[in-house]
ZAMARGU-4260 file (C-alpha; in steps of 0.2 Angstrom, whole numbers, plus 5000, padded with zeros to 4 digits):
<rodrens>
0) 5275/4915/4979 | 5265/4900/4974 | 5256/4885/4983 | 5268/4874/4977 | 5279/4882/4991
5) 5269/4876/5005 | 5268/4857/4995 | 5280/4850/5008 | 5270/4855/5020 | 5253/4847/5015
10) 5263/4832/5010 | 5269/4828/5027 | 5249/4828/5032 | 5245/4816/5021 | 5261/4805/5021
15) 5253/4792/5035 | 5238/4791/5020 | 5251/4787/5008 | 5258/4772/5018 | 5240/4764/5019
20) 5236/4766/5001 | 5255/4757/4999 | 5250/4744/5010 | 5232/4741/5001 | 5240/4739/4986
25) 5235/4753/4978 | 5245/4761/4965 | 5250/4781/4960 | 5242/4777/4944 | 5224/4773/4955
30) 5225/4789/4963 | 5228/4798/4947 | 5213/4790/4937 | 5204/4793/4953 | 5205/4810/4953
35) 5203/4813/4936 | 5185/4802/4937 | 5180/4815/4952 | 5183/4830/4940 | 5174/4822/4926
40) 5160/4817/4936 | 5159/4836/4943 | 5162/4842/4929 | 5147/4834/4922 | 5136/4838/4934
45) 5139/4857/4934 | 5138/4856/4917 | 5118/4847/4918 | 5114/4858/4931 | 5123/4876/4930
50) 5116/4884/4945 | 5128/4894/4956 | 5122/4884/4973 | 5130/4868/4965 | 5147/4877/4962
55) 5150/4875/4981 | 5157/4857/4974 | 5169/4865/4965 | 5182/4869/4984 | 5178/4851/4988
60) 5182/4842/4975 | 5196/4852/4971 | 5205/4852/4986 | 5201/4833/4986 | 5211/4833/4970
65) 5224/4843/4976 | 5224/4830/4989 | 5225/4817/4976 | 5239/4823/4964 | 5249/4823/4981
70) 5246/4807/4985 | 5252/4802/4969 | 5267/4810/4967 | 5272/4804/4984 | 5269/4785/4980
75) 5278/4787/4964 | 5293/4794/4974 | 5294/4789/4989 | 5287/4769/4982 | 5296/4767/4968
80) 5279/4770/4959 | 5285/4780/4944 | 5283/4775/4925 | 5282/4782/4909 | 5261/4777/4910
85) 5259/4788/4926 | 5269/4802/4919 | 5257/4803/4905 | 5242/4799/4918 | 5247/4814/4926
90) 5253/4829/4915 | 5235/4825/4902 | 5225/4821/4919 | 5228/4839/4926 | 5223/4846/4910
95) 5207/4836/4906 | 5203/4836/4924 | 5204/4858/4924 | 5192/4857/4907 | 5182/4847/4917
100) 5181/4856/4931 | 5181/4873/4924 | 5173/4872/4905 | 5155/4873/4916 | 5158/4892/4919
105) 5153/4896/4904 | 5135/4891/4909 | 5130/4902/4923 | 5122/4917/4918 | 5131/4932/4914
110) 5148/4923/4907 | 5154/4927/4891 | 5158/4909/4883 | 5170/4915/4872 | 5179/4923/4886
115) 5178/4906/4895 | 5187/4898/4883 | 5203/4910/4882 | 5205/4907/4899 | 5203/4886/4898
120) 5216/4890/4884 | 5228/4900/4894 | 5226/4888/4909 | 5231/4872/4896 | 5246/4885/4889
125) 5253/4884/4907 | 5255/4868/4909 | 5262/4865/4892 | 5277/4877/4895 | 5278/4872/4910
130) 5281/4853/4903 | 5291/4860/4890 | 5305/4869/4902 | 5307/4851/4909 | 5310/4845/4891
135) 5323/4856/4889 | 5331/4859/4904 | 5325/4844/4915 | 5314/4854/4928 | 5297/4857/4928
140) 5293/4874/4928 | 5280/4878/4942 | 5282/4897/4943 | 5267/4907/4944 | 5257/4917/4949
145) 5240/4907/4944 | 5248/4888/4944 | 5239/4871/4946 | 5237/4874/4966 | 5234/4892/4963
150) 5219/4890/4951 | 5213/4879/4964 | 5212/4891/4979 | 5204/4907/4965 | 5194/4896/4956
155) 5185/4885/4972 | 5185/4901/4982 | 5174/4911/4966 | 5162/4893/4967 | 5161/4896/4983
160) 5156/4913/4985 | 5141/4911/4970 | 5134/4899/4980 | 5134/4909/4996 | 5130/4924/4986
165) 5122/4922/4969 | 5121/4939/4962 | 5139/4939/4961 | 5136/4930/4943 | 5137/4948/4936
170) 5154/4949/4943 | 5159/4933/4934 | 5169/4941/4917 | 5178/4952/4927 | 5184/4936/4936
175) 5187/4927/4921 | 5197/4943/4913 | 5209/4946/4927 | 5210/4926/4927 | 5215/4924/4910
180) 5229/4938/4913 | 5238/4930/4927 | 5239/4914/4917 | 5247/4926/4903 | 5256/4928/4915
185) 5258/4913/4921 | 5264/4909/4905 | 5277/4920/4902 | 5284/4917/4918 | 5287/4899/4914
190) 5294/4901/4896 | 5308/4915/4906 | 5314/4902/4918 | 5319/4893/4904 | 5329/4907/4895
195) 5336/4914/4911 | 5343/4894/4914 | 5351/4897/4899 | 5359/4911/4904 | 5365/4908/4918
200) 5374/4891/4910
</rodrens>
């Protein structure tokens, strides 16, 4: 069970906004770039001021980014805006935005920097394996348990918790360790999805 399974309902809520954007000539690529810029600005702010209280920005920005990611996909599919450039921006933008938003975790008190970097590497690998599945069998893998949307929920919730209860920083490394294990599990599941499809053929 991942958040991708409730994506159609979320898209339904955003559809009126999608039509409004389309009428104002705002394209899927514009939305993708806006999500990247928002992530970079937020990440830069958290790196410059790595205070637990400021991590209240994470749940807000991650929710907005999730909505923007849904909107760019809807515009591409439903408004005939698919392009090779859009596909490149979408995949690279997701990875770079994740790095920008989660890299500041390593500057928090009691955070183990190598552990955060390993966690980010594993997050990148989940997206790589998702795309790898698409190159092999034509279907992008969104297998969990810690895909992009699930990471947004987990890390956004942790950012909110840190802002409210700063003393939770002592548990940072436990959180990064659990997240890393779940990310490794996600990588394995996405690779196995390709192998299952091969056996099914």
